C-alpha positions as CSV (number, residue, x, y, z in Angstrom):
1,X,30.4,-26.6,18.0
2,X,27.7,-27.5,20.4
3,X,25.1,-25.6,22.4
4,X,24.7,-26.3,26.1
5,X,21.4,-25.6,27.8
6,X,21.2,-26.8,31.4
7,X,23.4,-29.9,31.4
8,X,22.7,-31.0,27.8
9,X,25.1,-30.7,24.9
10,X,23.0,-29.4,22.0
11,X,24.2,-29.8,18.4
12,X,23.5,-26.3,17.1
13,X,24.4,-23.4,16.1
14,X,26.6,-24.5,13.1
15,X,24.1,-27.1,12.0
16,X,21.6,-24.2,11.7
17,X,24.1,-21.7,10.3
18,X,25.2,-24.2,7.6
19,X,21.6,-24.4,6.5
20,X,21.5,-20.7,6.2
21,X,24.8,-20.6,4.2
22,X,23.7,-23.3,1.8
23,X,20.5,-21.4,1.0
24,X,22.4,-18.2,0.5
25,X,25.1,-19.8,-1.7
26,X,22.7,-21.4,-4.1
27,X,21.5,-20.0,-7.5
28,X,18.4,-17.8,-7.7
29,X,16.0,-17.2,-6.2
30,X,18.6,-15.8,-3.7
31,X,17.4,-15.6,-0.2
32,X,16.7,-12.0,0.8
33,X,17.5,-11.3,4.4
34,X,14.6,-9.7,6.1
35,X,15.2,-7.3,9.0
36,X,11.6,-6.8,9.8
37,X,10.5,-8.5,13.0
38,X,7.1,-7.0,13.3
39,X,4.9,-8.5,16.0
40,X,1.2,-9.0,16.0
41,X,0.9,-5.9,18.1
42,X,2.6,-3.6,15.6
43,X,0.3,-4.9,12.8
44,X,-2.7,-4.1,14.8
45,X,-1.4,-0.7,15.8
46,X,-0.9,0.2,12.2
47,X,-4.5,-0.6,11.4
48,X,-5.9,1.2,14.5
49,X,-3.7,4.3,14.2
50,X,-5.0,4.9,10.8
51,X,-8.4,5.9,12.1
52,X,-8.8,9.1,10.1
53,X,-8.7,8.7,6.4
54,X,-9.4,12.4,5.9
55,X,-5.8,13.3,6.8
56,X,-3.9,14.5,3.7
57,X,-0.4,13.5,3.2
58,X,2.0,16.4,3.7
59,X,5.2,14.6,2.8
60,X,6.4,15.0,-0.7
61,X,7.2,11.7,-2.5
62,X,9.8,11.4,-5.2
63,X,7.1,10.9,-7.8
64,X,5.3,14.2,-7.0
65,X,5.3,16.7,-9.8
66,X,6.6,20.0,-8.4
67,X,6.5,23.1,-10.5
68,X,9.7,25.0,-11.0
69,X,8.1,28.1,-9.4
70,X,7.3,26.1,-6.2
71,X,10.8,24.7,-6.0
72,X,12.4,28.1,-6.4
73,X,10.1,29.7,-3.8
74,X,10.7,26.9,-1.3
75,X,14.5,27.0,-1.8
76,X,14.5,30.7,-1.1
77,X,12.3,30.4,2.0
78,X,14.5,27.6,3.4
79,X,17.7,29.6,2.8
80,X,16.7,33.0,4.2
81,X,15.3,34.4,7.4
82,X,11.8,35.8,6.9
83,X,12.0,39.5,6.1
84,X,10.5,42.2,3.9
85,X,13.4,41.5,1.4
86,X,12.3,37.8,1.3
87,X,8.7,38.8,0.7
88,X,9.8,41.1,-2.1
89,X,11.8,38.3,-3.7
90,X,8.8,35.9,-3.5
91,X,6.6,38.5,-5.1
92,X,9.0,38.7,-8.0
93,X,9.1,34.9,-8.4
94,X,5.4,34.6,-8.3
95,X,3.4,37.7,-9.4
96,X,0.3,35.4,-9.3
97,X,-0.3,32.4,-7.2
98,X,-2.0,29.2,-8.2
99,X,-3.4,26.6,-5.8
100,X,-0.9,24.1,-7.0
101,X,2.0,26.4,-6.5
102,X,0.9,27.4,-3.0
103,X,0.3,23.8,-1.9
104,X,3.5,22.4,-3.4
105,X,5.5,25.2,-1.7
106,X,3.9,24.5,1.7
107,X,4.8,20.8,1.3
108,X,8.4,21.7,0.5
109,X,9.0,23.9,3.6
110,X,7.3,21.6,6.2
111,X,10.7,21.1,7.9
112,X,10.4,24.7,9.2
113,X,6.7,25.0,10.2
114,X,6.9,28.6,11.4
115,X,8.2,29.6,8.0
116,X,5.4,27.6,6.4
117,X,2.9,29.5,8.4
118,X,4.5,32.8,7.4
119,X,4.3,31.8,3.8
120,X,0.6,30.8,4.4
121,X,-0.2,34.2,5.7
122,X,1.8,36.0,3.1
123,X,-0.1,34.3,0.3
124,X,-3.4,35.1,2.1
125,X,-2.4,38.8,2.2
126,X,-1.5,38.7,-1.5
127,X,-5.1,37.8,-2.2
128,X,-4.9,34.0,-2.4
129,X,-8.1,32.4,-1.1
130,X,-7.8,29.3,1.0
131,X,-10.5,26.7,1.3
132,X,-11.2,24.3,4.2
133,X,-8.7,21.8,3.0
134,X,-6.0,24.4,2.9
135,X,-6.5,25.3,6.5
136,X,-6.6,21.7,7.5
137,X,-3.3,21.1,5.6
138,X,-1.6,24.0,7.5
139,X,-3.0,22.7,10.8
140,X,-1.5,19.2,10.1
141,X,1.9,20.7,9.2
142,X,2.0,22.5,12.6
143,X,0.6,19.7,14.6
144,X,2.8,16.9,13.3
145,X,5.9,19.1,13.9
146,X,4.9,19.6,17.5
147,X,4.2,23.4,17.2
148,X,1.1,22.7,19.2
149,X,0.4,26.0,20.8
150,X,0.8,27.8,17.5
151,X,-1.5,25.2,15.9
152,X,-4.1,25.7,18.6
153,X,-4.0,29.5,18.1
154,X,-4.2,28.9,14.3
155,X,-7.2,26.7,14.7
156,X,-9.3,29.2,16.6
157,X,-8.3,31.9,14.1
158,X,-9.5,30.1,11.0
159,X,-12.8,31.8,10.8
160,X,-11.1,35.2,11.2
161,X,-8.5,34.5,8.6
162,X,-11.1,33.3,6.1
163,X,-13.5,36.2,6.9
164,X,-16.1,33.6,7.9
165,X,-15.9,31.7,4.6
166,X,-14.4,28.6,6.4
167,X,-16.3,27.4,9.4
168,X,-14.8,25.3,12.2
169,X,-15.7,21.7,11.8
170,X,-14.8,18.4,13.5
171,X,-11.9,17.5,11.2
172,X,-9.9,20.5,12.3
173,X,-10.2,19.5,16.0
174,X,-9.6,15.9,15.1
175,X,-6.2,16.8,13.7
176,X,-5.0,18.7,16.7
177,X,-6.5,16.2,19.2
178,X,-4.4,13.6,17.5
179,X,-1.3,15.8,17.5
180,X,-1.6,16.5,21.2
181,X,-2.0,12.8,21.9
182,X,1.0,11.8,19.9
183,X,3.0,14.3,21.9
184,X,1.9,12.6,25.1
185,X,-0.3,15.6,26.2
186,X,-3.6,13.7,26.6
187,X,-4.9,16.4,29.0
188,X,-4.6,19.0,26.2
189,X,-6.5,16.7,23.9
190,X,-9.3,16.5,26.5
191,X,-9.3,20.3,26.8
192,X,-9.5,20.7,23.1
193,X,-12.4,18.2,23.0
194,X,-14.1,20.3,25.7
195,X,-13.5,23.5,23.7
196,X,-14.9,21.9,20.6
197,X,-18.1,21.0,22.3
198,X,-18.4,24.4,24.0
199,X,-18.4,26.3,20.7
200,X,-21.0,23.9,19.2
201,X,-18.9,21.7,16.9
202,X,-20.3,18.2,17.2
203,X,-17.7,15.5,17.5
204,X,-17.8,12.7,15.0
205,X,-16.9,9.0,15.2
206,X,-13.4,10.0,14.1
207,X,-13.1,12.4,17.0
208,X,-14.2,9.8,19.5
209,X,-11.9,7.2,18.0
210,X,-8.9,9.5,18.2
211,X,-9.7,10.4,21.8
212,X,-10.3,6.8,22.9
213,X,-7.0,5.8,21.3
214,X,-5.1,8.5,23.2
215,X,-6.7,7.6,26.5
216,X,-6.2,3.9,26.3
217,X,-2.6,4.3,25.3
218,X,-2.2,6.2,28.6
219,X,-4.1,3.5,30.5
220,X,-7.0,5.8,31.3
221,X,-9.6,3.1,31.1
222,X,-12.3,4.8,33.2
223,X,-12.1,8.0,31.2
224,X,-12.3,5.9,28.0
225,X,-15.5,4.3,29.3
226,X,-16.9,7.8,30.0
227,X,-16.1,9.0,26.6
228,X,-17.7,5.9,25.0
229,X,-20.9,6.5,27.0
230,X,-20.9,10.2,25.9
231,X,-20.4,9.0,22.3
232,X,-23.5,6.8,22.5
233,X,-25.8,8.6,24.9
234,X,-25.0,12.3,24.6
235,X,-24.2,12.7,20.9
236,X,-25.8,9.6,19.5
237,X,-22.7,8.8,17.4
238,X,-22.7,5.3,16.0
239,X,-19.4,3.5,16.8
240,X,-17.8,1.7,13.9
241,X,-15.4,-1.2,13.7
242,X,-12.5,1.1,14.3
243,X,-14.1,2.3,17.6
244,X,-14.6,-1.2,18.9
245,X,-11.2,-2.4,17.8
246,X,-9.6,0.5,19.6
247,X,-11.6,-0.2,22.8
248,X,-11.0,-4.0,22.7
249,X,-7.3,-3.5,22.0
250,X,-6.9,-0.8,24.7
251,X,-8.6,-2.8,27.5
252,X,-6.7,-6.0,26.6
253,X,-3.4,-4.1,26.6
254,X,-4.3,-2.9,30.1
255,X,-4.8,-6.4,31.3
256,X,-8.6,-6.1,31.3
257,X,-9.6,-8.8,28.9
258,X,-13.0,-9.3,30.4
259,X,-13.9,-5.7,29.7
260,X,-12.5,-6.3,26.2
261,X,-15.0,-9.1,25.7
262,X,-17.8,-6.8,27.0
263,X,-17.1,-4.4,24.2
264,X,-17.0,-7.4,21.8
265,X,-20.5,-8.4,22.9
266,X,-21.6,-4.7,22.7
267,X,-20.2,-4.7,19.1
268,X,-22.4,-7.6,18.2
269,X,-25.4,-6.0,19.9
270,X,-25.0,-2.9,17.8
271,X,-24.8,-5.0,14.6
272,X,-21.2,-3.9,14.0
273,X,-19.4,-6.8,12.3
274,X,-16.1,-7.9,14.0
275,X,-13.2,-8.4,11.6
276,X,-10.1,-10.4,11.8
277,X,-8.3,-7.6,13.8
278,X,-11.1,-7.8,16.4
279,X,-10.5,-11.6,16.9
280,X,-6.7,-11.3,16.8
281,X,-6.8,-8.6,19.4
282,X,-8.9,-10.8,21.8
283,X,-6.6,-13.8,21.0
284,X,-3.6,-11.6,21.9
285,X,-5.2,-10.4,25.1
286,X,-6.1,-13.9,26.2
287,X,-2.6,-15.2,25.4
288,X,-1.0,-12.4,27.4
289,X,-3.0,-13.4,30.4
290,X,-2.0,-17.1,29.9
291,X,-5.5,-18.2,28.8
292,X,-4.3,-19.9,25.7
293,X,-6.9,-22.6,25.7
294,X,-9.7,-20.0,25.6
295,X,-7.8,-18.3,22.9
296,X,-7.6,-21.5,20.9
297,X,-11.4,-22.0,21.3
298,X,-11.9,-18.5,20.0
299,X,-9.7,-19.3,16.9
300,X,-11.6,-22.5,16.4
301,X,-14.8,-20.4,16.4
302,X,-13.5,-18.3,13.5
303,X,-13.2,-21.4,11.3
304,X,-16.3,-21.8,9.1
305,X,-17.2,-18.2,9.1
306,X,-16.7,-15.9,6.1
307,X,-13.4,-15.9,4.3
308,X,-12.5,-12.5,5.8
309,X,-12.8,-14.0,9.3
310,X,-10.5,-16.9,8.7
311,X,-7.5,-17.1,11.0
312,X,-4.4,-15.5,9.4
313,X,-0.7,-15.6,10.0
314,X,-1.1,-13.1,12.8
315,X,-3.7,-15.3,14.5
316,X,-1.4,-18.4,14.5
317,X,1.7,-16.4,15.4
318,X,-0.1,-15.1,18.5
319,X,-1.2,-18.6,19.4
320,X,2.4,-19.9,18.9
321,X,3.6,-17.1,21.2
322,X,1.0,-17.9,23.8
323,X,1.9,-21.6,23.9
324,X,5.6,-20.9,24.0
325,X,5.1,-18.5,26.9
326,X,3.5,-21.4,28.8
327,X,6.2,-23.8,27.8
328,X,3.6,-25.9,25.9
329,X,5.9,-26.4,22.9
330,X,4.0,-29.4,21.5
331,X,0.9,-27.4,21.3
332,X,2.8,-24.5,19.6
333,X,4.1,-27.0,17.0
334,X,0.6,-28.2,16.4
335,X,-0.6,-24.6,15.8
336,X,2.4,-24.1,13.5
337,X,1.6,-27.2,11.5
338,X,-2.1,-26.2,11.3
339,X,-1.0,-22.9,9.8
340,X,1.1,-24.7,7.2
341,X,-1.8,-27.1,6.4
342,X,-4.0,-24.1,5.7
343,X,-1.6,-22.8,3.1
344,X,-0.5,-19.9,5.3
345,X,3.2,-19.1,5.1
346,X,5.0,-18.4,8.4
347,X,6.7,-15.0,8.6
348,X,9.7,-13.9,10.7
349,X,7.5,-13.3,13.7
350,X,6.1,-16.8,13.7
351,X,9.4,-18.5,13.1
352,X,11.4,-16.4,15.6
353,X,8.8,-16.9,18.2
354,X,8.8,-20.6,17.8
355,X,12.6,-20.8,17.6
356,X,12.8,-18.9,20.9
357,X,10.3,-21.2,22.5
358,X,12.3,-24.2,21.3
359,X,15.5,-22.8,22.7
360,X,14.0,-22.0,26.0
361,X,12.5,-25.5,26.2
362,X,15.9,-27.0,25.3
363,X,14.4,-28.6,22.1
364,X,17.2,-27.3,20.0
365,X,17.0,-30.3,17.7
366,X,13.7,-29.1,16.4
367,X,15.1,-25.7,15.4
368,X,16.8,-27.0,12.3
369,X,13.6,-28.7,11.2
370,X,11.5,-25.5,11.7
371,X,14.1,-23.4,9.8
372,X,14.0,-25.9,6.9
373,X,10.2,-25.7,6.7
374,X,10.2,-21.9,7.0
375,X,12.9,-21.4,4.4
376,X,11.2,-23.7,1.9
377,X,8.1,-21.6,2.2
378,X,10.0,-18.6,1.0
379,X,8.4,-16.1,3.4
380,X,11.1,-16.3,6.1
381,X,14.7,-15.3,6.1
382,X,16.9,-15.5,9.3
383,X,17.2,-12.0,10.7
384,X,18.8,-10.3,13.6
385,X,16.0,-11.6,15.9
386,X,16.8,-15.2,14.8
387,X,20.5,-14.9,15.6
388,X,19.8,-13.0,18.8
389,X,17.7,-15.9,20.0
390,X,20.5,-18.4,19.3
391,X,23.2,-16.1,20.8
392,X,21.1,-15.6,23.9
393,X,20.5,-19.4,24.2
394,X,24.3,-19.9,24.3
395,X,24.8,-17.1,26.7
396,X,22.3,-18.4,29.2
397,X,24.0,-21.8,29.0
398,X,27.2,-20.1,29.9
399,X,28.8,-20.8,26.6
400,X,29.9,-17.3,25.5
401,X,32.5,-18.6,23.0
402,X,29.8,-20.4,21.1
403,X,27.7,-17.3,21.2
404,X,30.6,-15.3,19.7
405,X,30.9,-17.9,16.9
406,X,27.2,-17.4,16.0
407,X,27.8,-13.7,16.0
408,X,30.7,-14.1,13.6
409,X,28.5,-16.3,11.4
410,X,25.8,-13.6,11.5
411,X,28.3,-11.1,10.2
412,X,29.4,-13.4,7.4
413,X,25.9,-13.7,6.3
414,X,25.6,-9.9,6.2
415,X,22.7,-9.9,8.7
416,X,23.0,-6.6,10.5
417,X,23.3,-7.0,14.3
418,X,21.1,-4.6,16.3
419,X,21.4,-3.2,19.8
420,X,19.9,-6.4,21.3
421,X,22.7,-8.5,19.7
422,X,25.4,-6.3,21.3
423,X,23.6,-6.1,24.7
424,X,23.4,-9.9,24.9
425,X,27.0,-10.4,24.1
426,X,28.2,-7.5,26.3
427,X,26.2,-8.7,29.3
428,X,27.5,-12.3,29.0
429,X,31.1,-11.1,28.5
430,X,30.8,-9.1,31.7
431,X,29.4,-12.1,33.5
432,X,32.5,-14.0,32.4
433,X,34.8,-11.2,33.5
434,X,35.9,-10.4,30.0
435,X,35.3,-6.6,30.3
436,X,37.8,-5.5,27.8
437,X,36.2,-7.5,25.0
438,X,32.8,-6.2,26.1
439,X,34.1,-2.7,26.0
440,X,35.3,-3.2,22.4
441,X,31.8,-4.2,21.4
442,X,30.4,-1.2,23.3
443,X,32.8,1.1,21.3
444,X,31.6,-0.5,18.1
445,X,28.0,-0.1,19.1
446,X,28.5,3.6,19.8
447,X,30.6,4.4,16.8
448,X,28.3,2.8,14.3
449,X,25.2,4.4,15.9
450,X,23.5,1.0,16.2
451,X,21.4,2.0,19.2
452,X,19.9,4.9,17.2
453,X,18.7,2.7,14.3
454,X,15.0,2.2,14.2
455,X,15.3,-1.4,12.9
456,X,15.5,-4.4,15.2
457,X,14.4,-4.7,18.8
458,X,14.1,-1.7,21.1
459,X,17.2,-1.5,23.2
460,X,17.0,-2.0,27.0
461,X,19.2,0.1,29.2
462,X,19.2,-2.5,31.9
463,X,21.0,-4.9,29.6
464,X,24.1,-2.7,29.6
465,X,24.2,-2.2,33.4
466,X,27.2,-4.6,34.0
467,X,29.2,-2.7,31.4
468,X,28.2,0.7,32.8
469,X,29.2,-0.5,36.3
470,X,32.6,-1.6,35.0
471,X,33.2,1.7,33.1
472,X,32.1,3.9,36.0
473,X,34.3,2.2,38.5
474,X,37.3,2.6,36.2
475,X,37.2,6.3,35.4
476,X,35.3,6.0,32.2
477,X,31.9,7.4,33.1
478,X,31.9,9.8,30.1
479,X,32.1,6.8,27.8
480,X,29.2,5.1,29.6
481,X,27.3,8.3,29.4
482,X,27.6,8.6,25.6
483,X,26.0,5.2,25.1
484,X,23.4,5.9,27.8
485,X,22.5,9.1,25.9
486,X,21.9,7.1,22.7
487,X,19.7,4.7,24.6
488,X,17.8,7.6,26.1
489,X,17.2,9.0,22.6
490,X,15.6,5.7,21.7
491,X,13.1,6.2,24.6
492,X,14.4,3.4,26.8
493,X,15.1,4.1,30.5
494,X,16.4,2.4,33.6
495,X,16.6,4.0,37.1
496,X,19.5,1.8,38.2
497,X,21.7,2.9,35.3
498,X,21.0,6.5,36.2
499,X,22.3,5.9,39.6
500,X,25.4,4.0,38.3
501,X,26.3,7.0,36.1
502,X,25.6,9.7,38.7
503,X,27.8,7.8,41.2
504,X,30.5,7.4,38.6
505,X,30.5,11.2,38.0
506,X,30.7,11.7,41.7
507,X,33.7,9.4,42.0
508,X,35.4,11.3,39.1
509,X,34.6,14.7,40.6
510,X,32.4,15.7,37.7
511,X,29.5,16.6,40.0
512,X,27.8,19.1,37.7
513,X,27.4,16.3,35.1
514,X,25.9,14.1,37.8
515,X,23.5,16.9,38.7
516,X,22.3,17.1,35.1
517,X,21.7,13.4,35.1
518,X,19.7,13.7,38.3
519,X,17.5,16.3,36.7
520,X,17.0,14.1,33.6
521,X,16.2,11.2,35.9
522,X,13.5,13.1,37.7
523,X,12.0,14.2,34.4
524,X,11.5,10.6,33.5
525,X,9.6,10.1,36.8
526,X,12.3,8.0,38.5
527,X,13.0,8.5,42.2
528,X,16.7,8.7,43.1
529,X,17.5,7.1,46.4
530,X,18.9,8.8,49.6
531,X,22.5,7.8,48.8
532,X,22.4,9.4,45.3
533,X,21.2,12.7,46.7
534,X,23.5,12.7,49.7
535,X,26.7,12.0,47.7
536,X,25.8,14.5,45.0
537,X,25.1,17.3,47.6
538,X,28.3,16.7,49.4
539,X,30.3,16.6,46.2
540,X,28.7,19.8,44.8
541,X,29.6,21.6,48.0
542,X,33.2,20.4,47.9
543,X,33.4,21.6,44.4
544,X,32.1,25.1,45.3
545,X,28.7,24.7,43.7
546,X,26.3,25.5,46.6
547,X,23.5,26.7,44.3
548,X,23.4,23.3,42.6
549,X,23.7,21.6,46.0
550,X,20.7,23.7,47.2
551,X,18.7,22.8,44.1
552,X,19.6,19.1,44.7
553,X,18.5,19.3,48.3
554,X,15.2,20.8,47.3
555,X,14.6,18.0,44.8
556,X,15.5,15.6,47.5
557,X,12.8,17.0,49.8
558,X,10.2,16.7,46.9
559,X,11.2,13.0,46.6
560,X,10.2,12.5,50.3
561,X,13.8,12.1,51.5
562,X,14.7,14.2,54.6
563,X,18.4,15.0,54.9
564,X,20.0,15.4,58.3
565,X,20.0,18.9,59.8
566,X,23.8,19.1,59.4
567,X,23.3,18.8,55.6
568,X,21.0,21.8,55.6
569,X,23.6,23.8,57.6
570,X,26.4,22.7,55.2
571,X,24.4,23.9,52.2
572,X,23.6,27.3,53.9
573,X,27.2,27.7,54.8
574,X,28.2,27.1,51.2
575,X,25.7,29.7,49.9
576,X,27.0,32.2,52.4
577,X,30.6,31.6,51.5
578,X,29.7,32.4,47.9
579,X,27.7,35.5,49.0
580,X,24.5,34.1,47.6
581,X,22.2,36.5,49.5
582,X,18.8,35.8,48.1
583,X,19.5,32.0,47.8
584,X,20.5,32.0,51.5
585,X,17.3,33.8,52.5
586,X,15.1,31.5,50.5
587,X,17.0,28.5,52.0
588,X,16.3,29.7,55.6
589,X,12.6,30.1,54.7
590,X,12.7,26.5,53.3
591,X,14.2,25.3,56.6
592,X,11.6,27.1,58.6
593,X,8.9,25.6,56.5
594,X,10.3,22.1,57.1
595,X,10.8,22.7,60.8
596,X,14.6,22.3,60.5
597,X,16.6,23.6,63.5
598,X,18.4,26.9,62.8
599,X,22.0,27.8,63.5
600,X,22.4,31.1,65.3
601,X,25.7,32.0,63.6
602,X,24.5,31.1,60.1
603,X,21.2,33.0,60.5
604,X,23.0,36.1,61.7
605,X,25.5,35.9,58.8
606,X,22.5,35.6,56.4
607,X,20.9,38.8,57.7
608,X,24.2,40.6,57.5
609,X,24.7,39.4,53.9
610,X,21.2,40.6,52.9
611,X,21.9,44.1,54.4
612,X,25.3,44.2,52.7
613,X,23.6,43.3,49.4
614,X,21.1,46.2,49.8
615,X,18.2,43.8,50.4
616,X,16.9,45.7,53.4
617,X,13.2,44.5,53.1
618,X,14.2,40.9,52.6
619,X,16.5,41.1,55.7
620,X,13.7,42.4,57.9
621,X,11.3,39.8,56.4
622,X,13.7,36.9,57.2
623,X,14.4,38.2,60.7
624,X,10.7,38.4,61.3
625,X,10.2,34.8,60.2
626,X,13.0,33.6,62.4
627,X,11.6,35.3,65.5
628,X,8.0,34.2,64.7
629,X,9.2,30.6,64.6
630,X,11.0,30.9,68.0
631,X,14.6,31.5,66.7
632,X,16.8,34.6,67.2
633,X,19.9,36.1,65.7
634,X,22.9,37.5,67.5
635,X,21.5,41.0,67.6
636,X,24.6,42.6,69.2
637,X,26.8,41.2,66.5
638,X,24.4,42.3,63.8
639,X,23.8,45.8,65.1
640,X,27.6,46.3,65.6
641,X,28.2,45.1,62.0
642,X,25.6,47.5,60.7
643,X,27.0,50.4,62.7
644,X,30.5,49.7,61.5
645,X,29.2,49.5,57.9
646,X,27.6,52.9,58.3
647,X,24.1,51.3,57.9
648,X,22.7,53.3,60.8
649,X,19.1,53.3,59.6
650,X,19.2,49.5,59.3
651,X,20.7,49.3,62.8
652,X,18.0,51.5,64.2
653,X,15.4,49.4,62.5
654,X,16.8,46.3,64.1
655,X,16.7,47.8,67.6
656,X,13.2,49.0,67.1
657,X,12.3,45.4,65.9
658,X,13.8,44.0,69.1
659,X,11.8,46.4,71.3
660,X,8.7,45.4,69.3
661,X,9.4,41.7,70.0
662,X,10.0,42.5,73.7
663,X,13.6,41.3,73.3
664,X,16.3,42.3,75.8
665,X,18.4,45.1,74.2
666,X,21.9,46.2,75.2
667,X,21.6,49.9,75.9
668,X,25.2,50.5,74.9
669,X,24.2,49.5,71.3
670,X,21.4,52.0,71.4
671,X,23.8,54.6,72.7
672,X,26.2,53.9,69.8
673,X,23.4,54.0,67.2
674,X,21.9,57.3,68.5
675,X,25.3,58.9,68.4
676,X,25.9,57.8,64.8
677,X,22.4,59.0,63.7
678,X,23.1,62.4,65.3
679,X,26.5,62.7,63.5
680,X,24.8,61.9,60.2
681,X,21.9,64.4,61.0
682,X,19.3,61.6,61.1
683,X,17.5,63.5,63.8
684,X,14.0,61.9,63.4
685,X,15.3,58.4,63.5
686,X,17.6,59.2,66.5
687,X,14.6,60.6,68.4
688,X,12.3,57.7,67.4
689,X,14.8,55.3,68.9
690,X,15.3,57.4,72.0
691,X,11.5,57.6,72.5
692,X,11.2,53.8,72.2
693,X,13.9,53.5,74.9
694,X,12.0,56.0,77.1
695,X,8.9,53.8,76.7
696,X,10.9,50.8,77.9
697,X,12.2,53.0,80.8
698,X,15.8,52.4,79.8
699,X,16.7,56.0,78.9
700,X,18.5,56.8,82.2
701,X,21.3,54.4,81.2
702,X,22.1,56.4,78.0
703,X,25.2,58.5,77.9
704,X,24.4,60.3,74.7
705,X,21.5,62.4,75.9
706,X,23.4,65.7,76.0
707,X,24.6,65.2,72.4
708,X,21.1,64.2,71.3
709,X,19.6,67.3,72.9
710,X,22.2,69.7,71.4
711,X,21.8,68.1,68.0
712,X,18.0,68.3,68.1
713,X,18.2,72.0,69.1
714,X,20.7,72.7,66.3
715,X,18.4,71.0,63.8
716,X,15.4,73.1,64.9
717,X,13.6,70.2,66.6
718,X,12.9,72.2,69.7
719,X,10.0,70.2,71.0
720,X,11.9,67.0,70.8
721,X,14.9,68.7,72.5
722,X,12.7,69.9,75.4
723,X,11.4,66.3,75.7
724,X,14.9,65.0,76.1
725,X,16.0,67.8,78.4
726,X,13.0,67.3,80.7
727,X,13.9,63.6,81.1
728,X,17.5,64.5,81.7
729,X,16.5,66.7,84.7
730,X,14.3,63.9,86.0
């Protein structure tokens, strides 16, 4: 079997695979297959994220000694809803409470933090006295489980709960600031930081470190600079190595390496000793910007310093990656050899990075040599990343069958494929038109839950797009949606795949499912295009879902897409057909706000529906808005409808509205309404309408005056009757 990259025939993958098999088949020490592909960045993150050593561990390890009493109490709490009966049972189990019992019970019920908090308060009411560490522990349980509002309320109640024995201090705020940051709510972290200062709790280096880490992860570099200045100049807190490593890493990650070096120099100025993490962070930042030669000089500058500052495996792995990214494979090999000469054993990151670089540079003959060196060192075992690189190399060379053979060899060697393995194969099979084989792999991927596994590379939705397109065009959108849902749960997103699935649902008539995807897409800050919105609106209307169509159109407007006027009218018509009175009224107001031309018939129908639904005030409000914006309704049709529906007061109100707006009024309508009001003994309203007609000098055309006069007299309204009679004579 050979590998073809470009136009060359390359003698891998079985040469390499046989090497793997020989090592695996030999006597001990047996090669252990590593699945860890940690990069330099994850190693640095682990160091930097552990900025607060004061945080107690709330997870219970297997070696923890738990009392029988704590186990029994926790089992009871987990099994029952909180109630007076449960409290009584707990009192029976533990007539007296020790610190060990309370703490162990709390740790055992951390999966249900609200219950943990109830237990916490129950024990307090039973006379158990908590110290500062206890309150900190409860705050951590709530924060780490994302019960953040409850945690914040708990924080500001600590002094009350402890009767002033426990004072608020920075570590309480540090815990919650971290929790808000981990939940992606950096603004809430800032608010908490402000509250902390406002009540006189001085932030510590740990506070500032936590806040800087949160801000820089969100790319808020200017805010991070301000916080650092406040740390130095306002509070006089001395930054430590953690502080500078966070700053340097954060600015380098945000492609601001020069600023990262500024903090490096500031670190030296403040006599804070840089460590190997500091240097590795700068090397990584330089390599990401393609400044590998400067990174190499920085590494050379480490040599000769103290032992703790000697370049390590991470340093050289980063250099190797930098050289490979620039296609300077010879330099990458030199760095690799230098690492070996220093007695450093390459790990999976180093080897996989170099193997990938060699494959991309079509130096596949070197792969076997590198693998041999790495395997002899004993620190490297081929993992999913190694195989993925080889499979991808074959795929890019258009040799999908060789890629499948490598995949088979991977399975033989019991190396677990990850989502990247499948995405590479599925994408390449689709490119070859072998969709059925690709679909089989997709089924396997879903059924085994491979996407949901935390090991291996983070899956990319875009890699599955060709398969999604095939499924959605062949009536299998729900299958594509299931895999897409798993990918979303892993936190990976792609706007094009959203559109593919939405359009697939529209083709299959499952428009409501398409709408749900649209909502999810917007929550991820992706902008659907005009076509997606338009087809979804039309489909929802056809399916008799005008409320969802209306909601979709509103979202379309927020996305700065303006539908045609006909689309607005279609949505309003759909709402009216479903008798959605309030929704129709709100939609007309939306159209007026957007200067969308009104339709006389639809506007009139909307007002009729509002009156029919008993929404009199809303009807008058919408009519007023229409006339204020230069539109009218068919008043004759509306008043006739109201009269026939025995809604004479509403009809009278509409006629008075017309007079107030100086609109032309058909006197025959007035005549009909006055007669109806007289028959229902609404004498005041009948006379009010007549008086308005007199004011407009239209009363001579009325034929109902005799009836009005007689009815007024019969009702004891003699003055009004005389008023009518006098004008009848005139």
